[in-house]
C-alpha positions as CSV (number, residue, x, y, z in Angstrom):
1,X,8.7,1.0,-19.1
2,X,5.1,0.5,-20.0
3,X,4.2,0.2,-16.3
4,X,6.0,3.4,-15.5
5,X,4.3,5.3,-18.4
6,X,0.9,4.1,-17.1
7,X,1.8,5.2,-13.6
8,X,2.9,8.6,-14.9
9,X,-0.5,9.0,-16.7
10,X,-2.4,8.2,-13.5
11,X,-0.3,10.6,-11.5
12,X,-1.0,13.4,-14.0
13,X,-4.7,12.8,-13.7
14,X,-4.5,12.7,-9.9
15,X,-2.4,15.9,-9.7
16,X,-5.0,17.7,-11.9
17,X,-7.7,17.1,-9.3
18,X,-8.8,20.2,-7.3
19,X,-11.0,20.6,-4.2
20,X,-14.4,22.0,-5.1
21,X,-17.5,23.0,-3.0
22,X,-20.3,20.4,-3.0
23,X,-23.5,20.3,-0.9
24,X,-23.9,18.0,2.1
25,X,-26.2,15.9,0.0
26,X,-23.1,14.4,-1.8
27,X,-21.9,12.8,1.4
28,X,-22.1,9.0,1.8
29,X,-21.6,8.4,5.6
30,X,-21.1,5.1,7.3
31,X,-21.9,4.7,11.0
32,X,-20.4,2.0,13.1
33,X,-19.7,1.2,16.8
34,X,-16.9,-0.8,18.3
35,X,-15.8,-1.5,21.8
36,X,-19.3,-0.6,23.0
37,X,-20.1,-0.1,26.7
38,X,-23.2,0.7,28.8
39,X,-23.1,4.3,27.7
40,X,-23.0,3.6,24.0
41,X,-26.8,3.5,23.8
42,X,-27.2,6.5,26.1
43,X,-24.7,9.1,24.8
44,X,-22.8,8.5,21.6
45,X,-25.2,6.4,19.5
46,X,-28.3,8.6,20.2
47,X,-26.2,11.7,19.2
48,X,-25.2,9.9,16.0
49,X,-28.8,9.0,15.4
50,X,-29.8,12.6,15.7
51,X,-27.0,13.5,13.3
52,X,-28.2,10.8,10.9
53,X,-31.6,12.4,10.7
54,X,-30.0,15.8,9.9
55,X,-27.9,14.2,7.1
56,X,-30.9,12.5,5.6
57,X,-32.9,15.7,5.7
58,X,-29.9,17.4,3.9
59,X,-30.2,14.8,1.1
60,X,-27.1,12.7,2.0
61,X,-26.8,8.9,2.2
62,X,-26.2,7.3,5.5
63,X,-25.4,3.6,6.0
64,X,-25.9,1.7,9.2
65,X,-24.8,-2.0,9.5
66,X,-23.6,-4.8,11.8
67,X,-26.1,-7.5,11.2
68,X,-25.8,-9.4,14.4
69,X,-25.9,-6.2,16.4
70,X,-29.3,-5.1,15.0
71,X,-30.8,-8.6,14.3
72,X,-32.8,-8.6,17.6
73,X,-34.4,-5.3,16.6
74,X,-35.6,-6.4,13.1
75,X,-39.2,-5.7,14.0
76,X,-38.3,-2.0,14.7
77,X,-36.4,-1.8,11.5
78,X,-38.9,-3.3,9.1
79,X,-41.6,-1.0,10.5
80,X,-39.5,1.9,9.2
81,X,-39.0,0.5,5.7
82,X,-40.2,2.8,2.9
83,X,-41.7,-0.2,0.9
84,X,-42.5,-3.9,1.6
85,X,-39.6,-4.8,-0.7
86,X,-37.1,-3.0,1.5
87,X,-38.5,-4.7,4.6
88,X,-38.3,-8.1,2.8
89,X,-34.7,-7.4,1.8
90,X,-33.7,-6.7,5.4
91,X,-35.4,-9.9,6.5
92,X,-33.6,-11.8,3.7
93,X,-30.2,-10.5,4.8
94,X,-30.9,-11.4,8.5
95,X,-32.0,-14.9,7.5
96,X,-28.9,-15.4,5.4
97,X,-26.7,-14.4,8.3
98,X,-28.6,-16.7,10.7
99,X,-27.9,-19.6,8.4
100,X,-24.3,-18.6,8.0
101,X,-23.8,-18.7,11.8
102,X,-25.8,-21.9,12.1
103,X,-23.4,-23.6,9.6
104,X,-20.5,-22.6,11.8
105,X,-22.3,-23.8,14.9
106,X,-22.1,-20.3,16.4
107,X,-24.8,-18.3,18.2
108,X,-25.0,-14.5,17.7
109,X,-25.2,-14.1,21.5
110,X,-21.4,-14.6,21.4
111,X,-21.2,-11.1,19.8
112,X,-21.3,-9.5,23.3
113,X,-17.6,-9.5,24.0
114,X,-15.7,-9.7,27.3
115,X,-14.9,-6.0,26.8
116,X,-18.6,-5.2,26.2
117,X,-19.6,-7.0,29.4
118,X,-16.8,-5.3,31.4
119,X,-18.2,-2.0,30.1
120,X,-21.6,-2.9,31.4
121,X,-23.5,-4.5,28.5
122,X,-25.1,-7.8,29.6
123,X,-26.4,-9.4,26.4
124,X,-26.9,-9.1,22.7
125,X,-30.4,-7.7,22.9
126,X,-29.3,-4.9,25.1
127,X,-26.4,-4.2,22.7
128,X,-28.8,-4.3,19.7
129,X,-31.1,-1.7,21.1
130,X,-28.1,0.7,21.6
131,X,-26.7,-0.1,18.1
132,X,-30.0,0.6,16.3
133,X,-30.2,4.1,17.7
134,X,-27.4,5.2,15.4
135,X,-29.8,4.9,12.5
136,X,-32.0,7.7,14.0
137,X,-35.7,7.9,13.1
138,X,-35.6,8.3,9.3
139,X,-37.4,5.9,7.0
140,X,-35.1,3.1,5.7
141,X,-35.0,3.6,1.9
142,X,-32.8,0.7,0.8
143,X,-30.6,-2.3,1.5
144,X,-27.1,-2.7,0.3
145,X,-25.8,-6.3,0.1
146,X,-22.1,-7.1,0.8
147,X,-19.9,-5.9,-2.1
148,X,-22.7,-3.9,-3.7
149,X,-22.6,-0.1,-4.3
150,X,-25.2,2.1,-2.6
151,X,-27.5,3.4,-5.4
152,X,-30.1,5.4,-3.5
153,X,-30.1,8.4,-1.2
154,X,-31.4,8.5,2.4
155,X,-31.0,6.0,5.2
156,X,-29.6,2.6,4.0
157,X,-29.1,-0.7,5.7
158,X,-25.7,-2.1,4.5
159,X,-25.7,-5.8,5.4
160,X,-22.3,-6.4,6.9
161,X,-20.8,-8.5,9.8
162,X,-20.3,-6.7,13.1
163,X,-16.5,-7.0,12.9
164,X,-15.0,-3.5,12.8
165,X,-12.6,-4.3,10.0
166,X,-15.1,-6.1,7.8
167,X,-17.9,-3.6,8.4
168,X,-15.6,-0.7,7.5
169,X,-14.3,-2.5,4.4
170,X,-17.8,-3.3,3.1
171,X,-19.1,0.2,3.8
172,X,-16.1,1.5,1.8
173,X,-17.0,-0.9,-1.1
174,X,-20.6,0.6,-1.0
175,X,-19.2,4.1,-1.6
176,X,-18.7,5.5,1.8
177,X,-16.8,8.9,1.9
178,X,-16.9,9.6,5.6
179,X,-16.9,7.3,8.6
180,X,-18.4,7.9,12.1
181,X,-17.2,5.4,14.7
182,X,-18.5,5.4,18.3
183,X,-16.6,3.6,21.1
184,X,-16.9,3.2,24.9
185,X,-13.9,0.9,25.5
186,X,-11.6,2.6,23.1
187,X,-10.0,1.3,19.9
188,X,-7.2,2.4,17.5
189,X,-9.5,1.5,14.5
190,X,-9.0,3.5,11.3
191,X,-9.2,3.5,7.5
192,X,-6.8,4.9,5.0
193,X,-9.3,5.6,2.3
194,X,-11.7,7.9,4.2
195,X,-11.6,10.1,7.3
196,X,-12.8,8.3,10.5
197,X,-14.4,10.5,13.2
198,X,-14.0,8.8,16.6
199,X,-16.8,9.5,19.1
200,X,-16.3,8.7,22.8
201,X,-19.2,7.6,24.9
202,X,-17.7,8.9,28.1
203,X,-15.8,12.1,29.0
204,X,-13.3,10.0,31.0
205,X,-12.3,8.1,27.8
206,X,-12.2,11.3,25.8
207,X,-9.8,12.8,28.4
208,X,-7.6,9.7,28.6
209,X,-7.4,9.3,24.9
210,X,-7.5,13.0,24.1
211,X,-5.3,12.5,21.0
212,X,-7.5,9.7,19.6
213,X,-11.1,10.8,20.2
214,X,-12.6,13.6,18.0
215,X,-15.9,14.1,19.8
216,X,-16.9,13.7,23.4
217,X,-20.5,12.8,24.1
218,X,-20.1,12.2,27.8
219,X,-21.8,15.5,28.6
220,X,-25.1,13.8,27.8
221,X,-24.7,11.5,30.7
222,X,-23.5,14.2,33.1
223,X,-26.3,16.6,32.1
224,X,-24.0,19.2,30.7
225,X,-25.4,18.7,27.1
226,X,-28.4,17.3,25.4
227,X,-28.5,14.7,22.7
228,X,-29.6,17.4,20.3
229,X,-26.8,19.8,21.2
230,X,-24.2,17.0,20.9
231,X,-25.8,15.8,17.6
232,X,-25.4,19.3,16.1
233,X,-21.8,19.4,17.3
234,X,-21.1,16.1,15.6
235,X,-22.9,17.3,12.4
236,X,-20.7,20.4,12.3
237,X,-17.6,18.3,12.9
238,X,-18.6,16.1,10.0
239,X,-18.9,19.0,7.7
240,X,-15.5,20.4,8.8
241,X,-13.8,17.0,8.3
242,X,-15.4,16.6,4.9
243,X,-14.0,20.0,4.1
244,X,-10.5,19.0,4.9
245,X,-10.0,19.1,8.7
246,X,-7.9,16.2,9.8
247,X,-9.2,13.7,12.4
248,X,-6.9,12.2,14.9
249,X,-6.9,8.9,13.0
250,X,-5.7,10.7,9.9
251,X,-3.0,12.6,11.9
252,X,-1.5,9.5,13.4
253,X,-2.1,7.4,10.2
254,X,-4.0,4.7,12.1
255,X,-5.1,2.4,9.3
256,X,-6.4,-1.2,9.4
257,X,-5.9,-3.7,6.7
258,X,-9.0,-4.2,4.6
259,X,-11.0,-7.4,5.2
260,X,-13.9,-8.3,2.9
261,X,-15.0,-11.3,5.0
262,X,-13.7,-14.1,7.1
263,X,-14.1,-17.8,6.5
264,X,-14.7,-18.4,10.2
265,X,-18.1,-17.3,11.5
266,X,-18.2,-13.6,12.6
267,X,-20.7,-12.9,15.3
């Protein structure tokens, strides 16, 4: 009986909630890529990077992650840190992950999956350059360690593994309210707690998975659209989704289980 009474009290509080208008600065956006291909760093990720800059200018918080996929671009990232302390925090997280992989006798070059290679990516350095572009050009104002809550505005590096499931879970733990996920190979990835906007790197994928992809960035490669035009399209889509528009992932209820970490090494 006591459990049912507590549940009833919680339901009453939830039912009393009402949608209200808030500025874009209240958004906490997590960006991630999965099933990347050779077009990821040419179309979808640059468009996300342009959108990241727009969000930061609007006062929002944007988190980029995937330690092994940005590790080889650490010099580029530390150069954008707002303070020496932020740069050192990024180096600290990269060093911890290097040691974690070393203990498991795993090299981060294993991150480039057979699917990545079939899609045209040849090595982890090439993949890293494409992944970093999602962070745009804004200064990096903070580092969020695994399990921590994001406490500052602006562009943040959330130190997570590259695994889709673990990265998404840890970005949720950091306070993410909207997720942007780019893919070139295609994936049914989704989260129950926040909307996931799927961004296709190629128009062929967007046509084939027309009921799974929310944004098609293939026009950048074909010359039908610019990075800036596509970035603005994504920005408007994000505001619409944050205002209640359903994504395909929400419509089909595609939700992964949450995974905080994995005892086996995650490259």
